[in-house]
VOTILO-301879 format. One record per residue: x, y, z of N, C-alpha, C in turn. Coordinates in steps of 0.02 Angstrom, whole numbers, padded with zeros to 5 digits, always signed. Layout:
<rs>
XYZXYZXYZ ...
</rs>
This chain:
<rs>
-01520-00941+00329-01459-00980+00326-01402-00942+00292 -01421-00899+00245-01371-00861+00208-01334-00812+00254 -01368-00781+00300-01336-00734+00346-01287-00770+00392 -01305-00830+00414-01260-00869+00457-01197-00889+00419 -01204-00909+00356-01145-00926+00316-01102-00866+00303 -01133-00808+00291-01094-00747+00281-01055-00728+00343 -01086-00734+00401-01052-00717+00464-00995-00766+00476 -01008-00831+00467-00955-00881+00477-00897-00870+00428 -00915-00854+00366-00863-00842+00316-00821-00781+00334 -00853-00727+00355-00815-00668+00373-00773-00678+00435 -00797-00718+00482-00756-00733+00541-00693-00772+00521 -00701-00820+00476-00643-00858+00452-00595-00814+00412 -00622-00771+00369-00579-00727+00329-00540-00678+00372 -00574-00648+00421-00540-00600+00465-00489-00637+00509 -00507-00696+00533-00460-00736+00573-00398-00755+00533 -00408-00775+00471-00350-00791+00428-00307-00731+00414 -00339-00674+00402-00300-00612+00390-00261-00592+00452 -00292-00599+00511-00256-00583+00573-00196-00630+00584 -00206-00695+00571-00150-00742+00578-00093-00724+00530 -00110-00706+00469-00058-00688+00421-00022-00624+00443 -00058-00577+00472-00027-00516+00497+00018-00531+00556 -00003-00574+00601+00039-00594+00657+00102-00629+00632 +00096-00669+00581+00155-00702+00551+00203-00652+00521 +00176-00601+00488+00220-00549+00460+00255-00510+00514 +00220-00495+00568+00253-00462+00625+00305-00507+00657 +00292-00571+00659+00341-00618+00685+00405-00619+00645 +00398-00612+00579+00458-00610+00537+00500-00548+00552 +00468-00495+00571+00504-00433+00586+00532-00433+00656 +00493-00456+00705+00510-00447+00775+00551-00503+00806 +00547-00563+00781+00581-00619+00814+00656-00615+00802 +00696-00641+00849+00768-00625+00850+00811-00664+00800 +00797-00727+00786+00843-00764+00744+00807-00803+00690 +00846-00835+00648+00821-00868+00588+00770-00923+00603 +00786-00966+00650+00743-01024+00663+00676-01005+00694 +00674-00955+00738+00610-00934+00766+00569-00897+00713 +00601-00860+00670+00565-00827+00615+00536-00878+00567 +00575-00930+00552+00551-00981+00507+00493-01019+00538 +00496-01031+00603+00441-01066+00637+00377-01024+00635 +00384-00960+00650+00325-00916+00649+00295-00912+00579 +00337-00905+00530+00312-00900+00461+00279-00964+00438 +00309-01021+00454+00282-01084+00430+00216-01103+00462 +00212-01097+00527+00151-01117+00562+00093-01069+00547 +00107-01005+00553+00053-00956+00545+00031-00951+00472 +00077-00958+00426+00060-00954+00355+00013-01011+00336 +00027-01071+00357-00016-01127+00341-00085-01120+00372 -00087-01100+00436-00152-01092+00469-00192-01034+00441 -00159-00978+00427-00193-00920+00399-00221-00934+00330 -00181-00967+00289-00205-00983+00221-00263-01032+00225 -00260-01079+00271-00315-01126+00279-00380-01092+00299 -00376-01045+00346-00436-01008+00366-00462-00966+00308 -00418-00933+00272-00440-00892+00215-00474-00935+00161 -00445-00993+00146-00474-01037+00096-00542-01064+00119 -00547-01081+00183-00611-01105+00210-00664-01051+00207 -00645-00989+00224-00692-00934+00219-00715-00921+00148 -00669-00926+00100-00689-00918+00030-00733-00975+00006 -00719-01036+00031-00761-01093+00011-00832-01084+00036 -00840-01056+00096-00908-01044+00120-00944-00992+00079 -00908-00944+00052-00938-00892+00010-00962-00919-00057 -00927-00969-00084-00943-00992-00152-00999-01043-00154 -01014-01076-00098-01061-01131-00100-01024-01192-00125 -01061-01245-00141-01028-01306-00165-01032-01309-00241 -00976-01294-00273-00971-01298-00345-00898-01311-00364 -00880-01300-00426-00813-01315-00449-00761-01270-00415 -00779-01209-00399-00733-01163-00365-00714-01191-00296 -00763-01220-00261-00749-01250-00195-00701-01308-00201 -00709-01348-00253-00663-01404-00264-00592-01378-00276 -00586-01325-00315-00521-01295-00328-00490-01267-00265 -00531-01235-00223-00506-01209-00159-00482-01265-00113 -00518-01320-00112-00497-01377-00071-00431-01406-00097 -00423-01410-00163-00360-01435-00192-00302-01388-00176 -00314-01323-00179-00263-01274-00161-00244-01283-00087 -00294-01293-00045-00281-01305+00026-00240-01368+00039 -00255-01421+00002-00216-01483+00010-00143-01473-00012 -00134-01438-00068-00066-01426-00092-00028-01383-00041 -00059-01331-00015-00026-01289+00036-00011-01328+00099 -00058-01371+00121-00047-01409+00182+00010-01459+00174 +00023-01482+00114+00078-01529+00103+00144-01495+00088 +00143-01439+00052+00206-01409+00030+00235-01358+00078 +00194-01321+00114+00221-01269+00159+00262-01298+00216 +00239-01349+00252+00282-01378+00304+00344-01412+00276 +00337-01442+00217+00395-01474+00186+00447-01422+00166 +00426-01366+00139+00473-01314+00120+00506-01284+00182 +00469-01273+00236+00498-01246+00297+00550-01294+00325 +00534-01358+00323+00582-01408+00348+00645-01409+00305 +00637-01405+00240+00695-01406+00195+00740-01345+00206 +00709-01287+00216+00749-01226+00228+00785-01231+00295 +00750-01255+00347+00782-01262+00413+00838-01314+00411 +00828-01368+00375+00879-01419+00371+00941-01394+00333 +00930-01357+00279+00988-01330+00243+01025-01277+00284 +00988-01238+00324+01021-01190+00368+01062-01226+00421 +01035-01280+00447+01072-01319+00497+01135-01350+00467 +01130-01376+00406+01188-01404+00372+01238-01349+00353 +01213-01288+00343+01256-01232+00325+01293-01202+00384 +01278-01225+00444+01315-01203+00501+01277-01159+00551 +01215-01143+00538+01176-01105+00586+01157-01150+00645 +01160-01122+00704+01145-01161+00764+01079-01137+00795 +01031-01183+00803+00969-01162+00837+00979-01154+00912 +01032-01181+00940+01043-01178+01012+01077-01113+01033 +01120-01084+00990+01157-01024+01007+01151-00972+00951 +01097-00933+00949+01088-00884+00896+01142-00830+00894 +01174-00815+00951+01226-00763+00950+01288-00787+00912 +01301-00852+00911+01357-00878+00872+01344-00873+00797 +01282-00872+00777+01266-00866+00706+01285-00798+00679 +01278-00746+00720+01295-00679+00697+01370-00666+00698 +01406-00700+00741+01478-00687+00749+01517-00709+00687 +01497-00763+00656+01536-00787+00599+01499-00785+00534 +01460-00733+00523+01420-00731+00462+01460-00708+00401 +01521-00683+00411+01564-00665+00355+01549-00598+00324 +01508-00557+00354+01491-00493+00324+01546-00442+00330 +01589-00450+00381+01642-00400+00391+01706-00419+00355 +01708-00475+00321+01768-00496+00285+01768-00467+00215 +01828-00456+00189+01834-00430+00121+01821-00487+00071 +01789-00472+00015+01776-00524-00035+01841-00547-00068 +01841-00609-00093+01901-00637-00125+01914-00608-00192 
</rs>
């Protein structure tokens, strides 16, 4: 049974690491703010969940597993909320999810400071 748990744990750990790597590449390669935020939010929550589940299988059932579950619950509640808050503030700040080219035109980088 121990070998099966080790294999399952390593599959979850490698899967979580791959998801986190894909999310990091998404932050670099995707074209605008909202698609980058979506990639980071979805993949980060899923990757962290897989990593925590893989670690929980490695520890067995003890106090460490309870702590990992609590960390997973906090991440599952706060990561989507933070992504939503950032996207909402960007929307209120004038970024448009419908026309990303308009976001670059008026970003104010070429204007002289006051």
